C-alpha beads as a LAMMPS data file, in Angstrom:
LAMMPS data file: protein, C-alpha beads

148 atoms
147 bonds

1 atom types
1 bond types

-500.0 500.0 xlo xhi
-500.0 500.0 ylo yhi
-500.0 500.0 zlo zhi

Masses

1 110.0

Atoms # bond

1 1 1 -415.059 9.405 -28.142
2 1 1 -417.161 6.458 -27.015
3 1 1 -413.995 4.693 -25.945
4 1 1 -410.617 6.037 -24.787
5 1 1 -409.026 3.741 -27.399
6 1 1 -410.955 5.335 -30.260
7 1 1 -408.482 7.292 -32.427
8 1 1 -408.607 10.954 -33.335
9 1 1 -409.897 11.796 -36.826
10 1 1 -407.408 11.312 -39.647
11 1 1 -406.396 14.027 -42.124
12 1 1 -408.871 12.793 -44.749
13 1 1 -411.845 13.076 -42.364
14 1 1 -411.498 16.810 -41.614
15 1 1 -411.680 19.844 -43.890
16 1 1 -410.703 23.134 -42.285
17 1 1 -412.430 25.768 -44.434
18 1 1 -411.129 29.273 -45.081
19 1 1 -412.192 31.937 -47.583
20 1 1 -409.405 30.543 -49.828
21 1 1 -410.712 26.942 -49.789
22 1 1 -411.414 25.949 -53.386
23 1 1 -414.434 24.180 -54.826
24 1 1 -412.111 21.327 -55.825
25 1 1 -410.995 20.799 -52.224
26 1 1 -414.597 20.764 -51.007
27 1 1 -415.585 18.465 -53.873
28 1 1 -412.867 15.927 -53.030
29 1 1 -413.897 16.015 -49.393
30 1 1 -417.590 15.473 -50.187
31 1 1 -416.741 12.617 -52.553
32 1 1 -414.745 10.892 -49.795
33 1 1 -417.715 11.320 -47.484
34 1 1 -420.588 10.423 -49.801
35 1 1 -419.229 7.766 -52.173
36 1 1 -419.153 4.362 -50.412
37 1 1 -415.777 2.628 -50.245
38 1 1 -413.803 0.189 -48.128
39 1 1 -412.924 2.942 -45.640
40 1 1 -415.512 1.922 -43.087
41 1 1 -417.542 4.128 -40.766
42 1 1 -415.601 7.368 -40.765
43 1 1 -417.117 10.595 -39.483
44 1 1 -416.347 13.526 -41.800
45 1 1 -416.264 17.079 -40.477
46 1 1 -416.196 20.437 -42.246
47 1 1 -414.955 23.097 -39.840
48 1 1 -415.860 26.758 -40.350
49 1 1 -417.971 26.007 -43.454
50 1 1 -419.435 29.499 -43.041
51 1 1 -416.052 30.873 -44.187
52 1 1 -416.445 29.448 -47.711
53 1 1 -417.131 31.913 -50.514
54 1 1 -420.619 32.076 -52.005
55 1 1 -419.547 30.353 -55.246
56 1 1 -417.770 27.504 -53.450
57 1 1 -420.699 27.073 -51.056
58 1 1 -423.182 26.959 -53.929
59 1 1 -421.130 24.339 -55.792
60 1 1 -420.732 22.322 -52.588
61 1 1 -424.476 22.239 -52.031
62 1 1 -425.116 21.168 -55.635
63 1 1 -422.509 18.411 -55.400
64 1 1 -423.922 17.236 -52.068
65 1 1 -427.429 17.000 -53.574
66 1 1 -426.030 15.038 -56.529
67 1 1 -423.880 12.600 -54.490
68 1 1 -426.254 12.083 -51.581
69 1 1 -428.174 9.394 -53.499
70 1 1 -425.072 7.135 -53.605
71 1 1 -424.834 6.685 -49.853
72 1 1 -427.672 6.838 -47.349
73 1 1 -425.448 6.078 -44.359
74 1 1 -422.906 8.884 -44.644
75 1 1 -421.659 10.701 -41.530
76 1 1 -421.076 14.387 -42.154
77 1 1 -420.787 17.132 -39.559
78 1 1 -420.697 20.759 -40.650
79 1 1 -419.544 23.137 -37.916
80 1 1 -420.054 26.872 -38.277
81 1 1 -419.705 30.014 -36.249
82 1 1 -423.153 30.687 -34.753
83 1 1 -422.700 34.389 -35.530
84 1 1 -422.471 33.547 -39.250
85 1 1 -425.280 31.012 -39.449
86 1 1 -426.976 33.088 -42.161
87 1 1 -424.139 32.564 -44.644
88 1 1 -424.890 30.338 -47.640
89 1 1 -423.874 26.823 -46.570
90 1 1 -425.322 26.919 -43.027
91 1 1 -428.573 28.266 -44.497
92 1 1 -428.676 25.607 -47.223
93 1 1 -428.238 22.814 -44.668
94 1 1 -430.356 24.382 -41.918
95 1 1 -433.037 21.689 -42.198
96 1 1 -430.412 19.126 -41.099
97 1 1 -429.518 21.095 -37.961
98 1 1 -429.093 19.078 -34.790
99 1 1 -428.495 20.920 -31.512
100 1 1 -425.151 19.861 -30.089
101 1 1 -425.097 18.911 -26.448
102 1 1 -421.793 17.526 -25.139
103 1 1 -422.217 13.918 -24.036
104 1 1 -419.075 13.912 -21.909
105 1 1 -417.843 16.204 -19.177
106 1 1 -415.073 18.684 -19.862
107 1 1 -412.691 16.618 -17.709
108 1 1 -413.399 13.449 -19.725
109 1 1 -412.807 15.280 -23.015
110 1 1 -409.528 16.706 -21.691
111 1 1 -408.371 13.244 -20.553
112 1 1 -409.201 11.786 -23.973
113 1 1 -407.235 14.498 -25.774
114 1 1 -404.298 14.227 -23.361
115 1 1 -404.125 10.495 -24.014
116 1 1 -403.876 11.002 -27.773
117 1 1 -401.627 14.085 -27.807
118 1 1 -399.014 12.898 -25.297
119 1 1 -395.617 12.040 -26.780
120 1 1 -394.481 8.656 -25.389
121 1 1 -390.740 9.448 -25.437
122 1 1 -390.313 13.185 -24.763
123 1 1 -386.513 13.176 -25.029
124 1 1 -385.384 15.053 -28.119
125 1 1 -388.920 16.194 -28.906
126 1 1 -390.337 19.691 -29.025
127 1 1 -393.171 18.305 -26.874
128 1 1 -390.861 18.712 -23.881
129 1 1 -391.699 22.427 -23.775
130 1 1 -395.432 21.848 -23.331
131 1 1 -397.096 20.788 -20.118
132 1 1 -397.023 17.013 -19.529
133 1 1 -395.132 16.401 -22.823
134 1 1 -398.094 17.132 -25.104
135 1 1 -397.378 17.449 -28.833
136 1 1 -399.864 20.350 -29.063
137 1 1 -400.382 23.381 -26.937
138 1 1 -402.142 26.696 -26.840
139 1 1 -400.195 29.859 -26.170
140 1 1 -402.284 32.912 -25.413
141 1 1 -401.895 36.350 -23.968
142 1 1 -404.212 39.081 -22.787
143 1 1 -401.879 41.556 -24.448
144 1 1 -401.666 41.288 -28.227
145 1 1 -398.277 41.241 -29.925
146 1 1 -396.203 40.470 -26.858
147 1 1 -393.933 37.889 -28.484
148 1 1 -396.011 34.724 -28.349

Bonds

1 1 1 2
2 1 2 3
3 1 3 4
4 1 4 5
5 1 5 6
6 1 6 7
7 1 7 8
8 1 8 9
9 1 9 10
10 1 10 11
11 1 11 12
12 1 12 13
13 1 13 14
14 1 14 15
15 1 15 16
16 1 16 17
17 1 17 18
18 1 18 19
19 1 19 20
20 1 20 21
21 1 21 22
22 1 22 23
23 1 23 24
24 1 24 25
25 1 25 26
26 1 26 27
27 1 27 28
28 1 28 29
29 1 29 30
30 1 30 31
31 1 31 32
32 1 32 33
33 1 33 34
34 1 34 35
35 1 35 36
36 1 36 37
37 1 37 38
38 1 38 39
39 1 39 40
40 1 40 41
41 1 41 42
42 1 42 43
43 1 43 44
44 1 44 45
45 1 45 46
46 1 46 47
47 1 47 48
48 1 48 49
49 1 49 50
50 1 50 51
51 1 51 52
52 1 52 53
53 1 53 54
54 1 54 55
55 1 55 56
56 1 56 57
57 1 57 58
58 1 58 59
59 1 59 60
60 1 60 61
61 1 61 62
62 1 62 63
63 1 63 64
64 1 64 65
65 1 65 66
66 1 66 67
67 1 67 68
68 1 68 69
69 1 69 70
70 1 70 71
71 1 71 72
72 1 72 73
73 1 73 74
74 1 74 75
75 1 75 76
76 1 76 77
77 1 77 78
78 1 78 79
79 1 79 80
80 1 80 81
81 1 81 82
82 1 82 83
83 1 83 84
84 1 84 85
85 1 85 86
86 1 86 87
87 1 87 88
88 1 88 89
89 1 89 90
90 1 90 91
91 1 91 92
92 1 92 93
93 1 93 94
94 1 94 95
95 1 95 96
96 1 96 97
97 1 97 98
98 1 98 99
99 1 99 100
100 1 100 101
101 1 101 102
102 1 102 103
103 1 103 104
104 1 104 105
105 1 105 106
106 1 106 107
107 1 107 108
108 1 108 109
109 1 109 110
110 1 110 111
111 1 111 112
112 1 112 113
113 1 113 114
114 1 114 115
115 1 115 116
116 1 116 117
117 1 117 118
118 1 118 119
119 1 119 120
120 1 120 121
121 1 121 122
122 1 122 123
123 1 123 124
124 1 124 125
125 1 125 126
126 1 126 127
127 1 127 128
128 1 128 129
129 1 129 130
130 1 130 131
131 1 131 132
132 1 132 133
133 1 133 134
134 1 134 135
135 1 135 136
136 1 136 137
137 1 137 138
138 1 138 139
139 1 139 140
140 1 140 141
141 1 141 142
142 1 142 143
143 1 143 144
144 1 144 145
145 1 145 146
146 1 146 147
147 1 147 148
C-alpha cells in the first residue's frame, strides 16, 4: 500500500487457512513463496495459520525449513489470532515475530480499499446494492439470525 496504484494481492499470494486446509494446499503455497521464479516481488500471506491441524502445521514447518535455503529474499507473512498464538505454527515461527504497527491511518487504508473495490460501471451489477457501488460489503447485526 505504498502507492494508491499498487494492486491488491492476487489469488496465488494469499492462503486462507481453515481446519480443513490440507498439507498439499499449504505445500503448494510455500513452494510458490520460497522457490524463486519469474513472478517478481510478491508478498505471500497465510491468514489464520493457527487454524491448521497439528499434522498439517508440522509438515508445513518441515517443508519451510527444507525450502528456505532456495530463496533468501522471500516475503512471507503469517497472520494468526493472538488468542491462539500457542498453537503449533505460531509457536514454531515465534522467533520470526515482528510486531505489526499500521503505517497508514485508518482513513488512508479505507480510501485505498475503496479505490480497488469500486465497480466502474455499476449498472447491471450486484455492486449497486452496496454503498458507493463497492463490489464487497459487510453485513452485520447485533441480533444473530435476523435474516442477514
